[in-house]
Predicted model as a PDB file, atoms N, CA, C, CB and O in Angstrom, pLDDT in the B-factor column:
MODEL        1                                                                  
ATOM      1  N   MET A   1    -201.721  35.121-153.480  1.00 78.00           N  
ATOM      2  CA  MET A   1    -201.902  33.697-153.294  1.00 78.00           C  
ATOM      3  C   MET A   1    -202.211  33.398-151.821  1.00 78.00           C  
ATOM      4  CB  MET A   1    -200.647  32.928-153.759  1.00 78.00           C  
ATOM      5  O   MET A   1    -203.090  32.590-151.519  1.00 78.00           O  
ATOM      6  N   PHE A   2    -201.486  34.051-150.911  1.00 74.00           N  
ATOM      7  CA  PHE A   2    -201.738  33.806-149.496  1.00 74.00           C  
ATOM      8  C   PHE A   2    -203.129  34.280-149.092  1.00 74.00           C  
ATOM      9  CB  PHE A   2    -200.679  34.500-148.642  1.00 74.00           C  
ATOM     10  O   PHE A   2    -203.779  33.656-148.253  1.00 74.00           O  
ATOM     11  N   ALA A   3    -203.593  35.387-149.690  1.00 85.00           N  
ATOM     12  CA  ALA A   3    -204.924  35.890-149.359  1.00 85.00           C  
ATOM     13  C   ALA A   3    -206.005  34.954-149.895  1.00 85.00           C  
ATOM     14  CB  ALA A   3    -205.120  37.307-149.925  1.00 85.00           C  
ATOM     15  O   ALA A   3    -207.033  34.754-149.247  1.00 85.00           O  
ATOM     16  N   ALA A   4    -205.776  34.381-151.072  1.00 86.00           N  
ATOM     17  CA  ALA A   4    -206.788  33.521-151.687  1.00 86.00           C  
ATOM     18  C   ALA A   4    -206.816  32.135-151.053  1.00 86.00           C  
ATOM     19  CB  ALA A   4    -206.534  33.399-153.182  1.00 86.00           C  
ATOM     20  O   ALA A   4    -207.896  31.582-150.840  1.00 86.00           O  
ATOM     21  N   LEU A   5    -205.660  31.564-150.750  1.00 81.00           N  
ATOM     22  CA  LEU A   5    -205.603  30.191-150.246  1.00 81.00           C  
ATOM     23  C   LEU A   5    -205.501  30.089-148.734  1.00 81.00           C  
ATOM     24  CB  LEU A   5    -204.445  29.487-150.856  1.00 81.00           C  
ATOM     25  O   LEU A   5    -205.871  29.071-148.151  1.00 81.00           O  
ATOM     26  N   GLY A   6    -205.011  31.117-148.113  1.00 84.00           N  
ATOM     27  CA  GLY A   6    -204.727  31.031-146.687  1.00 84.00           C  
ATOM     28  C   GLY A   6    -203.277  30.620-146.487  1.00 84.00           C  
ATOM     29  O   GLY A   6    -202.632  30.105-147.400  1.00 84.00           O  
ATOM     30  N   ASP A   7    -202.781  30.849-145.300  1.00 82.00           N  
ATOM     31  CA  ASP A   7    -201.361  30.596-145.030  1.00 82.00           C  
ATOM     32  C   ASP A   7    -200.977  29.125-145.194  1.00 82.00           C  
ATOM     33  CB  ASP A   7    -201.018  31.051-143.627  1.00 82.00           C  
ATOM     34  O   ASP A   7    -199.957  28.810-145.808  1.00 82.00           O  
ATOM     35  N   GLU A   8    -201.789  28.238-144.650  1.00 85.00           N  
ATOM     36  CA  GLU A   8    -201.422  26.819-144.658  1.00 85.00           C  
ATOM     37  C   GLU A   8    -201.358  26.252-146.071  1.00 85.00           C  
ATOM     38  CB  GLU A   8    -202.414  26.019-143.829  1.00 85.00           C  
ATOM     39  O   GLU A   8    -200.383  25.591-146.430  1.00 85.00           O  
ATOM     40  N   TRP A   9    -202.394  26.505-146.879  1.00 86.00           N  
ATOM     41  CA  TRP A   9    -202.423  25.942-148.226  1.00 86.00           C  
ATOM     42  C   TRP A   9    -201.417  26.620-149.155  1.00 86.00           C  
ATOM     43  CB  TRP A   9    -203.820  26.059-148.807  1.00 86.00           C  
ATOM     44  O   TRP A   9    -200.849  25.972-150.034  1.00 86.00           O  
ATOM     45  N   ALA A  10    -201.199  27.912-148.964  1.00 86.00           N  
ATOM     46  CA  ALA A  10    -200.217  28.601-149.806  1.00 86.00           C  
ATOM     47  C   ALA A  10    -198.817  28.054-149.548  1.00 86.00           C  
ATOM     48  CB  ALA A  10    -200.251  30.122-149.549  1.00 86.00           C  
ATOM     49  O   ALA A  10    -198.047  27.861-150.489  1.00 86.00           O  
ATOM     50  N   MET A  11    -198.484  27.804-148.293  1.00 89.00           N  
ATOM     51  CA  MET A  11    -197.173  27.218-147.996  1.00 89.00           C  
ATOM     52  C   MET A  11    -197.104  25.771-148.457  1.00 89.00           C  
ATOM     53  CB  MET A  11    -196.874  27.304-146.495  1.00 89.00           C  
ATOM     54  O   MET A  11    -196.033  25.280-148.816  1.00 89.00           O  
ATOM     55  N   SER A  12    -198.240  25.088-148.447  1.00 90.00           N  
ATOM     56  CA  SER A  12    -198.265  23.710-148.932  1.00 90.00           C  
ATOM     57  C   SER A  12    -197.980  23.647-150.432  1.00 90.00           C  
ATOM     58  CB  SER A  12    -199.619  23.064-148.627  1.00 90.00           C  
ATOM     59  O   SER A  12    -197.367  22.691-150.906  1.00 90.00           O  
ATOM     60  N   VAL A  13    -198.417  24.650-151.172  1.00 90.00           N  
ATOM     61  CA  VAL A  13    -198.122  24.689-152.607  1.00 90.00           C  
ATOM     62  C   VAL A  13    -196.615  24.739-152.816  1.00 90.00           C  
ATOM     63  CB  VAL A  13    -198.806  25.908-153.282  1.00 90.00           C  
ATOM     64  O   VAL A  13    -196.086  24.014-153.658  1.00 90.00           O  
ATOM     65  N   PHE A  14    -195.918  25.586-152.062  1.00 91.00           N  
ATOM     66  CA  PHE A  14    -194.461  25.657-152.172  1.00 91.00           C  
ATOM     67  C   PHE A  14    -193.808  24.349-151.746  1.00 91.00           C  
ATOM     68  CB  PHE A  14    -193.921  26.809-151.329  1.00 91.00           C  
ATOM     69  O   PHE A  14    -192.822  23.925-152.350  1.00 91.00           O  
ATOM     70  N   ALA A  15    -194.336  23.715-150.728  1.00 93.00           N  
ATOM     71  CA  ALA A  15    -193.789  22.438-150.276  1.00 93.00           C  
ATOM     72  C   ALA A  15    -193.971  21.357-151.334  1.00 93.00           C  
ATOM     73  CB  ALA A  15    -194.452  22.009-148.968  1.00 93.00           C  
ATOM     74  O   ALA A  15    -193.061  20.563-151.573  1.00 93.00           O  
ATOM     75  N   PHE A  16    -195.139  21.319-151.967  1.00 94.00           N  
ATOM     76  CA  PHE A  16    -195.376  20.318-153.008  1.00 94.00           C  
ATOM     77  C   PHE A  16    -194.474  20.550-154.214  1.00 94.00           C  
ATOM     78  CB  PHE A  16    -196.841  20.338-153.442  1.00 94.00           C  
ATOM     79  O   PHE A  16    -193.982  19.594-154.814  1.00 94.00           O  
ATOM     80  N   LEU A  17    -194.254  21.816-154.573  1.00 94.00           N  
ATOM     81  CA  LEU A  17    -193.340  22.120-155.683  1.00 94.00           C  
ATOM     82  C   LEU A  17    -191.918  21.675-155.356  1.00 94.00           C  
ATOM     83  CB  LEU A  17    -193.360  23.628-156.002  1.00 94.00           C  
ATOM     84  O   LEU A  17    -191.219  21.142-156.218  1.00 94.00           O  
ATOM     85  N   SER A  18    -191.493  21.887-154.133  1.00 94.00           N  
ATOM     86  CA  SER A  18    -190.141  21.462-153.764  1.00 94.00           C  
ATOM     87  C   SER A  18    -190.028  19.935-153.763  1.00 94.00           C  
ATOM     88  CB  SER A  18    -189.763  22.023-152.380  1.00 94.00           C  
ATOM     89  O   SER A  18    -188.981  19.393-154.119  1.00 94.00           O  
ATOM     90  N   LEU A  19    -191.091  19.244-153.367  1.00 95.00           N  
ATOM     91  CA  LEU A  19    -191.070  17.783-153.418  1.00 95.00           C  
ATOM     92  C   LEU A  19    -190.986  17.268-154.854  1.00 95.00           C  
ATOM     93  CB  LEU A  19    -192.310  17.216-152.735  1.00 95.00           C  
ATOM     94  O   LEU A  19    -190.332  16.261-155.123  1.00 95.00           O  
ATOM     95  N   VAL A  20    -191.647  17.961-155.764  1.00 95.00           N  
ATOM     96  CA  VAL A  20    -191.599  17.567-157.177  1.00 95.00           C  
ATOM     97  C   VAL A  20    -190.193  17.767-157.731  1.00 95.00           C  
ATOM     98  CB  VAL A  20    -192.623  18.377-158.008  1.00 95.00           C  
ATOM     99  O   VAL A  20    -189.743  16.991-158.574  1.00 95.00           O  
ATOM    100  N   CYS A  21    -189.495  18.802-157.265  1.00 95.00           N  
ATOM    101  CA  CYS A  21    -188.147  19.114-157.776  1.00 95.00           C  
ATOM    102  C   CYS A  21    -187.048  18.294-157.098  1.00 95.00           C  
ATOM    103  CB  CYS A  21    -187.854  20.594-157.590  1.00 95.00           C  
ATOM    104  O   CYS A  21    -185.901  18.334-157.543  1.00 95.00           O  
ATOM    105  N   THR A  22    -187.360  17.570-156.058  1.00 94.00           N  
ATOM    106  CA  THR A  22    -186.345  16.823-155.308  1.00 94.00           C  
ATOM    107  C   THR A  22    -185.575  15.809-156.152  1.00 94.00           C  
ATOM    108  CB  THR A  22    -186.997  16.112-154.160  1.00 94.00           C  
ATOM    109  O   THR A  22    -184.357  15.733-155.995  1.00 94.00           O  
ATOM    110  N   PRO A  23    -186.197  15.026-157.034  1.00 93.00           N  
ATOM    111  CA  PRO A  23    -185.427  14.019-157.771  1.00 93.00           C  
ATOM    112  C   PRO A  23    -184.525  14.583-158.870  1.00 93.00           C  
ATOM    113  CB  PRO A  23    -186.364  13.036-158.377  1.00 93.00           C  
ATOM    114  O   PRO A  23    -183.701  13.848-159.415  1.00 93.00           O  
ATOM    115  N   ILE A  24    -184.656  15.841-159.203  1.00 94.00           N  
ATOM    116  CA  ILE A  24    -183.887  16.399-160.321  1.00 94.00           C  
ATOM    117  C   ILE A  24    -182.380  16.279-160.102  1.00 94.00           C  
ATOM    118  CB  ILE A  24    -184.257  17.861-160.532  1.00 94.00           C  
ATOM    119  O   ILE A  24    -181.705  15.776-161.000  1.00 94.00           O  
ATOM    120  N   PRO A  25    -181.798  16.705-158.969  1.00 92.00           N  
ATOM    121  CA  PRO A  25    -180.344  16.527-158.788  1.00 92.00           C  
ATOM    122  C   PRO A  25    -179.921  15.063-158.780  1.00 92.00           C  
ATOM    123  CB  PRO A  25    -179.901  17.179-157.493  1.00 92.00           C  
ATOM    124  O   PRO A  25    -178.836  14.721-159.250  1.00 92.00           O  
ATOM    125  N   ILE A  26    -180.776  14.210-158.249  1.00 93.00           N  
ATOM    126  CA  ILE A  26    -180.450  12.782-158.229  1.00 93.00           C  
ATOM    127  C   ILE A  26    -180.397  12.231-159.648  1.00 93.00           C  
ATOM    128  CB  ILE A  26    -181.482  11.998-157.389  1.00 93.00           C  
ATOM    129  O   ILE A  26    -179.507  11.450-159.983  1.00 93.00           O  
ATOM    130  N   LEU A  27    -181.349  12.639-160.479  1.00 92.00           N  
ATOM    131  CA  LEU A  27    -181.349  12.193-161.878  1.00 92.00           C  
ATOM    132  C   LEU A  27    -180.129  12.728-162.625  1.00 92.00           C  
ATOM    133  CB  LEU A  27    -182.639  12.646-162.584  1.00 92.00           C  
ATOM    134  O   LEU A  27    -179.531  12.008-163.424  1.00 92.00           O  
ATOM    135  N   PHE A  28    -179.752  13.996-162.372  1.00 90.00           N  
ATOM    136  CA  PHE A  28    -178.551  14.538-163.011  1.00 90.00           C  
ATOM    137  C   PHE A  28    -177.309  13.784-162.550  1.00 90.00           C  
ATOM    138  CB  PHE A  28    -178.405  16.040-162.703  1.00 90.00           C  
ATOM    139  O   PHE A  28    -176.403  13.538-163.347  1.00 90.00           O  
ATOM    140  N   HIS A  29    -177.257  13.418-161.284  1.00 90.00           N  
ATOM    141  CA  HIS A  29    -176.097  12.678-160.795  1.00 90.00           C  
ATOM    142  C   HIS A  29    -176.029  11.289-161.421  1.00 90.00           C  
ATOM    143  CB  HIS A  29    -176.141  12.565-159.269  1.00 90.00           C  
ATOM    144  O   HIS A  29    -174.954  10.815-161.787  1.00 90.00           O  
ATOM    145  N   LYS A  30    -177.176  10.650-161.539  1.00 92.00           N  
ATOM    146  CA  LYS A  30    -177.208   9.288-162.066  1.00 92.00           C  
ATOM    147  C   LYS A  30    -177.020   9.243-163.575  1.00 92.00           C  
ATOM    148  CB  LYS A  30    -178.511   8.624-161.699  1.00 92.00           C  
ATOM    149  O   LYS A  30    -176.296   8.383-164.078  1.00 92.00           O  
ATOM    150  N   HIS A  31    -177.658  10.151-164.308  1.00 90.00           N  
ATOM    151  CA  HIS A  31    -177.661  10.100-165.768  1.00 90.00           C  
ATOM    152  C   HIS A  31    -176.892  11.258-166.403  1.00 90.00           C  
ATOM    153  CB  HIS A  31    -179.082  10.100-166.274  1.00 90.00           C  
ATOM    154  O   HIS A  31    -177.031  11.502-167.602  1.00 90.00           O  
ATOM    155  N   GLY A  32    -176.088  11.971-165.623  1.00 85.00           N  
ATOM    156  CA  GLY A  32    -175.387  13.146-166.127  1.00 85.00           C  
ATOM    157  C   GLY A  32    -174.416  12.839-167.256  1.00 85.00           C  
ATOM    158  O   GLY A  32    -174.343  13.597-168.223  1.00 85.00           O  
ATOM    159  N   SER A  33    -173.673  11.750-167.155  1.00 83.00           N  
ATOM    160  CA  SER A  33    -172.712  11.427-168.212  1.00 83.00           C  
ATOM    161  C   SER A  33    -173.427  11.103-169.517  1.00 83.00           C  
ATOM    162  CB  SER A  33    -171.826  10.247-167.791  1.00 83.00           C  
ATOM    163  O   SER A  33    -172.946  11.455-170.594  1.00 83.00           O  
ATOM    164  N   TRP A  34    -174.574  10.435-169.425  1.00 85.00           N  
ATOM    165  CA  TRP A  34    -175.345  10.134-170.634  1.00 85.00           C  
ATOM    166  C   TRP A  34    -175.894  11.416-171.245  1.00 85.00           C  
ATOM    167  CB  TRP A  34    -176.496   9.158-170.318  1.00 85.00           C  
ATOM    168  O   TRP A  34    -175.875  11.576-172.465  1.00 85.00           O  
ATOM    169  N   ILE A  35    -176.381  12.328-170.413  1.00 84.00           N  
ATOM    170  CA  ILE A  35    -176.908  13.605-170.906  1.00 84.00           C  
ATOM    171  C   ILE A  35    -175.803  14.393-171.593  1.00 84.00           C  
ATOM    172  CB  ILE A  35    -177.520  14.433-169.751  1.00 84.00           C  
ATOM    173  O   ILE A  35    -176.012  14.945-172.672  1.00 84.00           O  
ATOM    174  N   ARG A  36    -174.621  14.448-170.971  1.00 82.00           N  
ATOM    175  CA  ARG A  36    -173.505  15.176-171.587  1.00 82.00           C  
ATOM    176  C   ARG A  36    -173.045  14.514-172.882  1.00 82.00           C  
ATOM    177  CB  ARG A  36    -172.334  15.272-170.612  1.00 82.00           C  
ATOM    178  O   ARG A  36    -172.613  15.211-173.800  1.00 82.00           O  
ATOM    179  N   SER A  37    -173.125  13.191-172.979  1.00 82.00           N  
ATOM    180  CA  SER A  37    -172.698  12.514-174.206  1.00 82.00           C  
ATOM    181  C   SER A  37    -173.635  12.815-175.367  1.00 82.00           C  
ATOM    182  CB  SER A  37    -172.622  11.007-173.979  1.00 82.00           C  
ATOM    183  O   SER A  37    -173.216  12.773-176.524  1.00 82.00           O  
ATOM    184  N   LYS A  38    -174.894  13.117-175.077  1.00 83.00           N  
ATOM    185  CA  LYS A  38    -175.863  13.443-176.128  1.00 83.00           C  
ATOM    186  C   LYS A  38    -175.822  14.916-176.519  1.00 83.00           C  
ATOM    187  CB  LYS A  38    -177.264  13.077-175.674  1.00 83.00           C  
ATOM    188  O   LYS A  38    -176.429  15.304-177.517  1.00 83.00           O  
ATOM    189  N   SER A  39    -175.124  15.734-175.758  1.00 80.00           N  
ATOM    190  CA  SER A  39    -175.067  17.163-176.036  1.00 80.00           C  
ATOM    191  C   SER A  39    -174.124  17.448-177.200  1.00 80.00           C  
ATOM    192  CB  SER A  39    -174.621  17.936-174.788  1.00 80.00           C  
ATOM    193  O   SER A  39    -173.104  16.780-177.367  1.00 80.00           O  
ATOM    194  N   ARG A  40    -174.478  18.438-177.992  1.00 77.00           N  
ATOM    195  CA  ARG A  40    -173.610  18.827-179.100  1.00 77.00           C  
ATOM    196  C   ARG A  40    -172.458  19.712-178.641  1.00 77.00           C  
ATOM    197  CB  ARG A  40    -174.416  19.546-180.165  1.00 77.00           C  
ATOM    198  O   ARG A  40    -171.432  19.774-179.318  1.00 77.00           O  
ATOM    199  N   VAL A  41    -172.598  20.388-177.527  1.00 74.00           N  
ATOM    200  CA  VAL A  41    -171.578  21.340-177.099  1.00 74.00           C  
ATOM    201  C   VAL A  41    -170.846  20.925-175.833  1.00 74.00           C  
ATOM    202  CB  VAL A  41    -172.201  22.676-176.888  1.00 74.00           C  
ATOM    203  O   VAL A  41    -169.744  21.418-175.590  1.00 74.00           O  
ATOM    204  N   ALA A  42    -171.404  20.046-175.020  1.00 71.00           N  
ATOM    205  CA  ALA A  42    -170.787  19.725-173.737  1.00 71.00           C  
ATOM    206  C   ALA A  42    -169.498  18.934-173.892  1.00 71.00           C  
ATOM    207  CB  ALA A  42    -171.753  18.951-172.881  1.00 71.00           C  
ATOM    208  O   ALA A  42    -168.587  19.093-173.080  1.00 71.00           O  
ATOM    209  N   SER A  43    -169.395  18.097-174.898  1.00 58.00           N  
ATOM    210  CA  SER A  43    -168.207  17.257-175.029  1.00 58.00           C  
ATOM    211  C   SER A  43    -167.206  17.797-176.041  1.00 58.00           C  
ATOM    212  CB  SER A  43    -168.611  15.865-175.419  1.00 58.00           C  
ATOM    213  O   SER A  43    -166.243  17.107-176.372  1.00 58.00           O  
ATOM    214  N   LYS A  44    -167.405  18.992-176.532  1.00 59.00           N  
ATOM    215  CA  LYS A  44    -166.519  19.570-177.539  1.00 59.00           C  
ATOM    216  C   LYS A  44    -165.385  20.343-176.884  1.00 59.00           C  
ATOM    217  CB  LYS A  44    -167.303  20.486-178.483  1.00 59.00           C  
ATOM    218  O   LYS A  44    -165.525  20.871-175.781  1.00 59.00           O  
ATOM    219  N   GLU A  45    -164.280  20.398-177.572  1.00 57.00           N  
ATOM    220  CA  GLU A  45    -163.156  21.208-177.133  1.00 57.00           C  
ATOM    221  C   GLU A  45    -163.457  22.676-177.419  1.00 57.00           C  
ATOM    222  CB  GLU A  45    -161.844  20.763-177.833  1.00 57.00           C  
ATOM    223  O   GLU A  45    -164.264  22.968-178.302  1.00 57.00           O  
ATOM    224  N   PRO A  46    -162.838  23.599-176.705  1.00 53.00           N  
ATOM    225  CA  PRO A  46    -163.088  25.018-176.979  1.00 53.00           C  
ATOM    226  C   PRO A  46    -162.612  25.401-178.375  1.00 53.00           C  
ATOM    227  CB  PRO A  46    -162.394  25.897-175.929  1.00 53.00           C  
ATOM    228  O   PRO A  46    -161.549  24.965-178.818  1.00 53.00           O  
ATOM    229  N   VAL A  47    -163.395  26.209-179.057  1.00 55.00           N  
ATOM    230  CA  VAL A  47    -163.104  26.589-180.432  1.00 55.00           C  
ATOM    231  C   VAL A  47    -162.238  27.839-180.490  1.00 55.00           C  
ATOM    232  CB  VAL A  47    -164.395  26.813-181.202  1.00 55.00           C  
ATOM    233  O   VAL A  47    -161.494  28.023-181.454  1.00 55.00           O  
ATOM    234  N   VAL A  48    -162.317  28.691-179.493  1.00 59.00           N  
ATOM    235  CA  VAL A  48    -161.612  29.962-179.492  1.00 59.00           C  
ATOM    236  C   VAL A  48    -160.117  29.714-179.324  1.00 59.00           C  
ATOM    237  CB  VAL A  48    -162.144  30.886-178.373  1.00 59.00           C  
ATOM    238  O   VAL A  48    -159.685  29.082-178.360  1.00 59.00           O  
ATOM    239  N   GLU A  49    -159.328  30.224-180.284  1.00 66.00           N  
ATOM    240  CA  GLU A  49    -157.881  30.052-180.195  1.00 66.00           C  
ATOM    241  C   GLU A  49    -157.320  31.030-179.166  1.00 66.00           C  
ATOM    242  CB  GLU A  49    -157.207  30.265-181.581  1.00 66.00           C  
ATOM    243  O   GLU A  49    -157.774  32.170-179.071  1.00 66.00           O  
ATOM    244  N   GLY A  50    -156.360  30.590-178.419  1.00 65.00           N  
ATOM    245  CA  GLY A  50    -155.735  31.426-177.416  1.00 65.00           C  
ATOM    246  C   GLY A  50    -156.486  31.439-176.094  1.00 65.00           C  
ATOM    247  O   GLY A  50    -155.992  31.986-175.107  1.00 65.00           O  
ATOM    248  N   ALA A  51    -157.658  30.851-176.062  1.00 62.00           N  
ATOM    249  CA  ALA A  51    -158.424  30.798-174.814  1.00 62.00           C  
ATOM    250  C   ALA A  51    -157.829  29.720-173.921  1.00 62.00           C  
ATOM    251  CB  ALA A  51    -159.936  30.520-175.088  1.00 62.00           C  
ATOM    252  O   ALA A  51    -157.403  28.675-174.413  1.00 62.00           O  
ATOM    253  N   PRO A  52    -157.796  29.955-172.640  1.00 63.00           N  
ATOM    254  CA  PRO A  52    -157.251  28.932-171.741  1.00 63.00           C  
ATOM    255  C   PRO A  52    -158.141  27.696-171.731  1.00 63.00           C  
ATOM    256  CB  PRO A  52    -157.102  29.488-170.312  1.00 63.00           C  
ATOM    257  O   PRO A  52    -159.368  27.794-171.713  1.00 63.00           O  
ATOM    258  N   VAL A  53    -157.510  26.554-171.744  1.00 61.00           N  
ATOM    259  CA  VAL A  53    -158.238  25.292-171.715  1.00 61.00           C  
ATOM    260  C   VAL A  53    -158.411  24.892-170.262  1.00 61.00           C  
ATOM    261  CB  VAL A  53    -157.495  24.178-172.526  1.00 61.00           C  
ATOM    262  O   VAL A  53    -157.437  24.785-169.517  1.00 61.00           O  
ATOM    263  N   ILE A  54    -159.620  24.679-169.874  1.00 62.00           N  
ATOM    264  CA  ILE A  54    -159.921  24.296-168.502  1.00 62.00           C  
ATOM    265  C   ILE A  54    -159.965  22.780-168.441  1.00 62.00           C  
ATOM    266  CB  ILE A  54    -161.267  24.921-168.012  1.00 62.00           C  
ATOM    267  O   ILE A  54    -160.712  22.134-169.175  1.00 62.00           O  
ATOM    268  N   SER A  55    -159.168  22.235-167.571  1.00 60.00           N  
ATOM    269  CA  SER A  55    -159.132  20.787-167.419  1.00 60.00           C  
ATOM    270  C   SER A  55    -160.338  20.326-166.611  1.00 60.00           C  
ATOM    271  CB  SER A  55    -157.819  20.337-166.741  1.00 60.00           C  
ATOM    272  O   SER A  55    -160.604  20.842-165.526  1.00 60.00           O  
ATOM    273  N   LEU A  56    -161.062  19.355-167.148  1.00 60.00           N  
ATOM    274  CA  LEU A  56    -162.222  18.831-166.449  1.00 60.00           C  
ATOM    275  C   LEU A  56    -161.860  17.693-165.517  1.00 60.00           C  
ATOM    276  CB  LEU A  56    -163.257  18.370-167.437  1.00 60.00           C  
ATOM    277  O   LEU A  56    -162.658  17.305-164.663  1.00 60.00           O  
ATOM    278  N   SER A  57    -160.665  17.159-165.675  1.00 60.00           N  
ATOM    279  CA  SER A  57    -160.260  16.090-164.780  1.00 60.00           C  
ATOM    280  C   SER A  57    -159.719  16.696-163.484  1.00 60.00           C  
ATOM    281  CB  SER A  57    -159.200  15.179-165.452  1.00 60.00           C  
ATOM    282  O   SER A  57    -159.256  17.837-163.464  1.00 60.00           O  
ATOM    283  N   SER A  58    -159.782  15.947-162.449  1.00 59.00           N  
ATOM    284  CA  SER A  58    -159.372  16.438-161.147  1.00 59.00           C  
ATOM    285  C   SER A  58    -158.331  15.499-160.554  1.00 59.00           C  
ATOM    286  CB  SER A  58    -160.584  16.576-160.206  1.00 59.00           C  
ATOM    287  O   SER A  58    -158.342  14.295-160.810  1.00 59.00           O  
ATOM    288  N   ASN A  59    -157.441  16.066-159.765  1.00 63.00           N  
ATOM    289  CA  ASN A  59    -156.450  15.263-159.067  1.00 63.00           C  
ATOM    290  C   ASN A  59    -156.985  14.757-157.738  1.00 63.00           C  
ATOM    291  CB  ASN A  59    -155.181  16.067-158.845  1.00 63.00           C  
ATOM    292  O   ASN A  59    -156.307  13.989-157.055  1.00 63.00           O  
ATOM    293  N   LEU A  60    -158.188  15.171-157.358  1.00 60.00           N  
ATOM    294  CA  LEU A  60    -158.778  14.738-156.109  1.00 60.00           C  
ATOM    295  C   LEU A  60    -159.243  13.299-156.233  1.00 60.00           C  
ATOM    296  CB  LEU A  60    -159.941  15.653-155.710  1.00 60.00           C  
ATOM    297  O   LEU A  60    -159.658  12.851-157.302  1.00 60.00           O  
ATOM    298  N   THR A  61    -159.168  12.592-155.132  1.00 66.00           N  
ATOM    299  CA  THR A  61    -159.620  11.209-155.139  1.00 66.00           C  
ATOM    300  C   THR A  61    -160.896  11.098-154.320  1.00 66.00           C  
ATOM    301  CB  THR A  61    -158.525  10.262-154.586  1.00 66.00           C  
ATOM    302  O   THR A  61    -161.109  11.847-153.366  1.00 66.00           O  
ATOM    303  N   THR A  62    -161.725  10.168-154.703  1.00 72.00           N  
ATOM    304  CA  THR A  62    -162.962   9.940-153.972  1.00 72.00           C  
ATOM    305  C   THR A  62    -162.712   8.954-152.838  1.00 72.00           C  
ATOM    306  CB  THR A  62    -164.070   9.419-154.914  1.00 72.00           C  
ATOM    307  O   THR A  62    -161.653   8.331-152.758  1.00 72.00           O  
ATOM    308  N   ILE A  63    -163.689   8.827-151.977  1.00 75.00           N  
ATOM    309  CA  ILE A  63    -163.573   7.891-150.866  1.00 75.00           C  
ATOM    310  C   ILE A  63    -163.453   6.460-151.385  1.00 75.00           C  
ATOM    311  CB  ILE A  63    -164.781   8.020-149.923  1.00 75.00           C  
ATOM    312  O   ILE A  63    -162.712   5.651-150.827  1.00 75.00           O  
ATOM    313  N   GLN A  64    -164.190   6.151-152.461  1.00 75.00           N  
ATOM    314  CA  GLN A  64    -164.121   4.808-153.023  1.00 75.00           C  
ATOM    315  C   GLN A  64    -162.734   4.536-153.598  1.00 75.00           C  
ATOM    316  CB  GLN A  64    -165.192   4.624-154.106  1.00 75.00           C  
ATOM    317  O   GLN A  64    -162.212   3.431-153.446  1.00 75.00           O  
ATOM    318  N   GLU A  65    -162.131   5.527-154.257  1.00 75.00           N  
ATOM    319  CA  GLU A  65    -160.783   5.335-154.807  1.00 75.00           C  
ATOM    320  C   GLU A  65    -159.770   5.139-153.688  1.00 75.00           C  
ATOM    321  CB  GLU A  65    -160.377   6.535-155.683  1.00 75.00           C  
ATOM    322  O   GLU A  65    -158.863   4.317-153.812  1.00 75.00           O  
ATOM    323  N   LYS A  66    -159.914   5.875-152.614  1.00 75.00           N  
ATOM    324  CA  LYS A  66    -159.004   5.690-151.483  1.00 75.00           C  
ATOM    325  C   LYS A  66    -159.160   4.307-150.883  1.00 75.00           C  
ATOM    326  CB  LYS A  66    -159.250   6.754-150.416  1.00 75.00           C  
ATOM    327  O   LYS A  66    -158.170   3.678-150.511  1.00 75.00           O  
ATOM    328  N   ALA A  67    -160.402   3.822-150.783  1.00 78.00           N  
ATOM    329  CA  ALA A  67    -160.643   2.492-150.231  1.00 78.00           C  
ATOM    330  C   ALA A  67    -160.039   1.420-151.128  1.00 78.00           C  
ATOM    331  CB  ALA A  67    -162.148   2.249-150.052  1.00 78.00           C  
ATOM    332  O   ALA A  67    -159.481   0.439-150.635  1.00 78.00           O  
ATOM    333  N   GLN A  68    -160.146   1.599-152.437  1.00 78.00           N  
ATOM    334  CA  GLN A  68    -159.577   0.637-153.372  1.00 78.00           C  
ATOM    335  C   GLN A  68    -158.053   0.647-153.280  1.00 78.00           C  
ATOM    336  CB  GLN A  68    -160.031   0.946-154.811  1.00 78.00           C  
ATOM    337  O   GLN A  68    -157.424  -0.407-153.374  1.00 78.00           O  
ATOM    338  N   ASP A  69    -157.453   1.825-153.097  1.00 77.00           N  
ATOM    339  CA  ASP A  69    -156.005   1.911-152.983  1.00 77.00           C  
ATOM    340  C   ASP A  69    -155.524   1.199-151.711  1.00 77.00           C  
ATOM    341  CB  ASP A  69    -155.554   3.385-152.980  1.00 77.00           C  
ATOM    342  O   ASP A  69    -154.521   0.485-151.736  1.00 77.00           O  
ATOM    343  N   THR A  70    -156.243   1.399-150.608  1.00 77.00           N  
ATOM    344  CA  THR A  70    -155.819   0.756-149.366  1.00 77.00           C  
ATOM    345  C   THR A  70    -156.036  -0.749-149.429  1.00 77.00           C  
ATOM    346  CB  THR A  70    -156.573   1.346-148.175  1.00 77.00           C  
ATOM    347  O   THR A  70    -155.266  -1.502-148.833  1.00 77.00           O  
ATOM    348  N   GLU A  71    -157.067  -1.205-150.136  1.00 76.00           N  
ATOM    349  CA  GLU A  71    -157.284  -2.656-150.271  1.00 76.00           C  
ATOM    350  C   GLU A  71    -156.211  -3.274-151.148  1.00 76.00           C  
ATOM    351  CB  GLU A  71    -158.679  -2.950-150.858  1.00 76.00           C  
ATOM    352  O   GLU A  71    -155.777  -4.402-150.911  1.00 76.00           O  
ATOM    353  N   GLY A  72    -155.783  -2.530-152.164  1.00 69.00           N  
ATOM    354  CA  GLY A  72    -154.751  -3.050-153.056  1.00 69.00           C  
ATOM    355  C   GLY A  72    -153.392  -3.122-152.393  1.00 69.00           C  
ATOM    356  O   GLY A  72    -152.560  -3.940-152.786  1.00 69.00           O  
ATOM    357  N   GLN A  73    -153.143  -2.277-151.385  1.00 70.00           N  
ATOM    358  CA  GLN A  73    -151.858  -2.266-150.699  1.00 70.00           C  
ATOM    359  C   GLN A  73    -151.758  -3.356-149.637  1.00 70.00           C  
ATOM    360  CB  GLN A  73    -151.625  -0.915-150.065  1.00 70.00           C  
ATOM    361  O   GLN A  73    -150.657  -3.704-149.208  1.00 70.00           O  
ATOM    362  N   LYS A  74    -152.898  -3.897-149.210  1.00 61.00           N  
ATOM    363  CA  LYS A  74    -152.876  -4.930-148.153  1.00 61.00           C  
ATOM    364  C   LYS A  74    -152.444  -6.259-148.685  1.00 61.00           C  
ATOM    365  CB  LYS A  74    -154.236  -5.071-147.508  1.00 61.00           C  
ATOM    366  O   LYS A  74    -152.371  -7.231-147.933  1.00 61.00           O  
TER     367      LYS A  74                                                      
ENDMDL                                                                          
END                                                                             
């Protein structure tokens, strides 16, 4: 590819591909819960008996939750 296009255009192809892929994580962040709700396997409990159940909830708090807690205490 570099021999056929030259260095500048060959690297530009990679740059354009990366620009096309840029919105993908943003879309997953924005619409991830909807995507998981439509999945047949993502929202199911584990079927294997005796397998450890991994908790998807977290005890960590976000910055917004901390801000809401401090506003509620004032």
